N, C-alpha and C positions, 0 to 999 in steps of 0.2 A: 863558608863564610866564617870568620873568626868572631869572637865575642866583640873584640875591641873595634873590628871593622864595622860589624852590624851596629854597634852602640853609637859609632861616629855617624854613620849613615842615617840612623834614627833621628839623631840630634840636628843634623842638617836638614832632614825632612821636617821635623817639627818647626824648625826655625822658618823654612820657607812657606810652610803651611800658616804660620802665625801671621806672616808678613801679607800673604795672598788671601788669608781667610777662606781656604779650601779644605775639603773633607781629607782628613789625614788618612784615613783608612782606605781610601781609593788611590792613593799616591805612591805605595810603597809595597812590595811584595818580596818577603824573605821566606827561607826554609823554616818551616813551623815546627821542625823536629825538637823535642825536648830532652833529648839525650844528655846534652851538655849540663844543663841544670839539674837534672836528675841525679847526675853522678856526683855532684856537689854534697848530696845529702846522704850519700851511702856510707854505712856504718857509723852514722853519727847518732849518738844518744841524746835525747832532748828531755828537758823537764817542763811539764805543763801545768797549770793550774786551771781545773774546769769548774765552771759556776753553772749549775741547772736552776734557773729561777723563773722559768715559765711553764704553763701548764702544757701537756702533750696531747695530741689528738688521739681521739679512740681508735682502737683497731678497726679496720675496715671489715664491715659484715654485709653479706650479700642477701638482699631480700627478694622474694618471688611475686610476681604479678600475673593474673590471666587476663589482664586488659590491654597490655602492652607487649610487644616482642622485646626479646633481651636486649638488642641495641638501643631501642628507645628507653628501656628502663635504665639501662647503664649510663645512659647520657643524662637523664634527669637526675638519677642519684648523684652522679659525680657532680653535678651543677650545685645540687643541695648541700652537698658535703663540703664543697670548697666556699660556699658562701656561708654555711652556718658555724664553720669553725674558726675561731680567731684565737690565737694564743694571748693570754694575759699573765701578767706578773703575778707571781705567788706570794704570800705572805712572809714566807722565809727562803733561804737558800740552801743548796746542797753544794758544798765545796769539796773538790776531790783533787789532791796532789797526784799527778800521773806522770810517770817515767815511761818512756817509749824509746825503741831503736829503729831508725831508718836503715834496713839492711840492704846489702848489695845484691840479693838473692831474688831472683823473679818469683813472681807469684804463681804458684802452679795450680791453684785450686780454680776449677773450671767456673764455679758460681761466681766467685770473687772476681775473676777477670771478665765477667759479663756485667759488672756494675756500670750502667750509663753514666753516672756522674763522674767517676774516674776515667772514663773512656773519652771524656771531653764532650759529652751532649750537654751542650748549655742552651739548647733551643726550647727545653721543655721542662724547666725547673725555675724556682725562685730564689736564687742563691744572692743574698744581700751583700756579699763581700766584695762584689765586682763592680767596676764603673764602666763597663763596656758589655756589647750584647753579641759579639763575634763568636762564631761557633768554632771551637778549638779543635786541632787535629787529634786524632786517636794517638793516644800514648801507651807505653807498656806500663804494667803495673808491677811493683816491687813488693816484697813482704815487709808487714810492719809488726813488730814485737813488743808487746807489753812486758815492762820490766819489773813492776811492782804490782801489789794488791792493795789499792788504795783504801783508806780508812777514814771514818767520820764518826762523830759522837752524836748519839741521840739520847733519850730518857731511858733507854734499854742499855745503854753503855756503847762501847766501841763496836762499830759494824765495819765489815769489810766488803768490798765490791769485787766479784770476779769478772775477769776480762780474759777473753781470747783473742789470738792474733787476727790482724787485718791486712790491709794493703793500702799503699800510697801512690799517687801519681802527680804529674805536673804537665800542664799543657799551655802552649802560647795562646794567649786569648785575644791580644792586640798588638799587631805588628808594630805600629805607629808609636805606641808608649812602652813597648818591650813588657808589658805586664804579663805574668804567668798565673794561671790558676794553680793553687797548690792544695790538694785535697787528700784526706785519707779517712778510714774508718777502722773501728775496732767493734766487736761484739761483746755485748753485756748480757750473757745468757740468763742471769737472775735479777737484773735490774737493781734498784736501790730506791729507798724512800726516806723521807725525813720530814716530819710534820706533814704539810700539804704538798711537799715538793716529791714528784715521781720521776725517777729515771726509768723509762720503759725497759723491759727485758727483750732487747732486739739489737739489731745494728744501729750504731751511732755514727754520724758522719762529721767530720770536721773541715770547714772551709775557710780558706784565706788565700791571699795573694802575695806574690814574691817578685823581685826583680834581680838582675845580676849587675854587680858593679862594674864599672869600666875598668879594664885590665891596663896598668900603667907601671912603669918602674918607679915613677915619682908617686910617693904615698900622698902628696896633696891632691894629686889628680885622681885618685881612686874614688870617685864618686858615682853616683847613680843618675839615670834620667831623672828621678824625682828630685836630687839636689838641683839639677840644673833647672827644672821646671820651677822649682820654688826660688831660685835665684832670679829668673826672669820675671816670675809675678812679681817679686819685691821691686824690681827695676820698673816694671810698667806701673805699678802702684805710685812710685815716687814720680814718675813722668806725669801721671794722671794728677796727682796733688799739684805740681807746678803748673799744669794746664788749667785747673780748676781757679787757682789764684790769679792767672791771666785773664780768664773769662769773667771772673767776679769783679776784676778791676775795670773791664770794660763796661760791664752791665751797670756799675754803681758810678761811673764817673759822670757827675752832673756839672762838670765845668765847661763841657763842650757845647758847641751849637749843632744845628740840623746838619749843616754842610760837613762838618767834621765827623758827625756820627754816619753819615752816609758815605764818607769816605772810608771810614773804619770798618764799615759792614762786611765787604768781602773777608777781611783779615778775621773778623769775628766768626763768620761763617766757616772758614777754615779751622779755626780752633775747635769748633763744635764737632766738625768731621773727625779731627784728630782724637778727641775725646772719645767719640762713639767707638772708633778703631780701637783705642785702647782698651776699653770697657769690654769689647767683644773679644780680644786678645786675653784678657785676665779670666772672662767667664770661660773661655775655651780651655785654658790651663786648669782651672778648678773644676772643670766638667770631666776632663780626660785624667787627671791625677788626683789622688787622695792627699792633698797637700797639708790638710789639717789633722790628719789621723796619725797617731804615734808610730814609729817605725823601730825595728829592732835589727841589727846586724847578725845575720846567721852566719852558717859554716861555709867557708871557702868562697867568700866574695859574694855572698848573697844578701838580700835586703827583703824583709818580711813585715807585713803589718803586723805590729805587736799582738793586737787582739783579733780573734777569729770567731766564726759562729759554729755552735754546735746544734745539729738538726737530725730528726728523724724523718724516714720516707714514708710515704704512702701513696699507693698506686691504686687508682679506683676509676672505672668508667674510662679506661684508656689514657688517663692523665697520670703524670708523676707529679707529686709535690713533696718539697723538703721544707718541713714545718721547724721553725726556729724555737729552740726549748732552752737555750742557754749561750754562754760565750766560753771561750778560752783564751789564756794568754801564754806566750812563751816566756820562760823564766831561765832557761840556761841550755847551752850547747856544748857537747864534748866529744871527741873522737874517740871511737872503741878501739883500743889497742889490744885487748885481750887481758886475760889474767895473768900473763906472765910479764908485763911491762907497766906495772903501776906508776913508777916514777916518771916515764915518758909520758903516760896519760895525764899526770898532773901538771906536768910542764906545758902541755899543749891545750890546756883548758881554753876553750874559746872565751874571749873577754868581749862582752857585747855593751854597746853603748846604746841608750835609747835616744832616739832624736825627738826633739820638740814637736 
């Protein structure tokens, strides 16, 4: 199924679901393969700005007990660990300008290829970047290369941060909204610290979401499902405003008698039903789509949340948790043409516009 066809079917599905108020996720099934959208990021260089501004969870330690067996002990310890730790904002921030390249080379590291978050395991994590809970399909991982050694200033002078390669992947998370998980990780073997902010010396995960634009020869029609959802939301809100005016006029009209009020009552009830339906449609759109969050146009007809979440992983008592320690934002995208074609690379720098 082509991108244009699947996007059209998605919009038709969404339209029918809004009218009938049924569960969209149960109404449509498409191929969950992410190869098409993954290829749009191949050999793309990206500038990020990473901000670490929350406390990190302590490393997991194992304790022994003679009064409980291992399973019971792990279960209790895991419950205590998840209950007791809550990230809080730090007094200062650690800002890192980070340059990376999404390569077209498959990740060959066995341990990296078994990262559950990048394999589409969304059933046992607390990823705050998504608006759905659908379990994604397993996706291939590709190599992610750091291109710089970020620096920052402390009272000791300029400090640098060592970074080693990681991996990235993309999985379809919701067939009805065409939302994809876009996740990647890098290893920070030495970590970093600034005042009371600590970037742990471990693997750090980056989580966001993306969509594909509709393919069309007409530039004005190259929009996304998000654009369409925003347009519908605005139209529904205009209709809701007009309905509220009519309802207020009926409720506040004191010039008619009891007989006329009785005659108008069915019409009044119909307006109330229409208002309830419109409010439900608006709520559905706002629940299924991140309509108020800023977007950025990515490479090759992709659309991404401009800001994402930075997290570290803790596995304890059989549970996996990703603790939010900061955020990152996309600053720039460009295609890597190699060192022999600087002029072409400059001409084809991707120009992004941030959507309100």
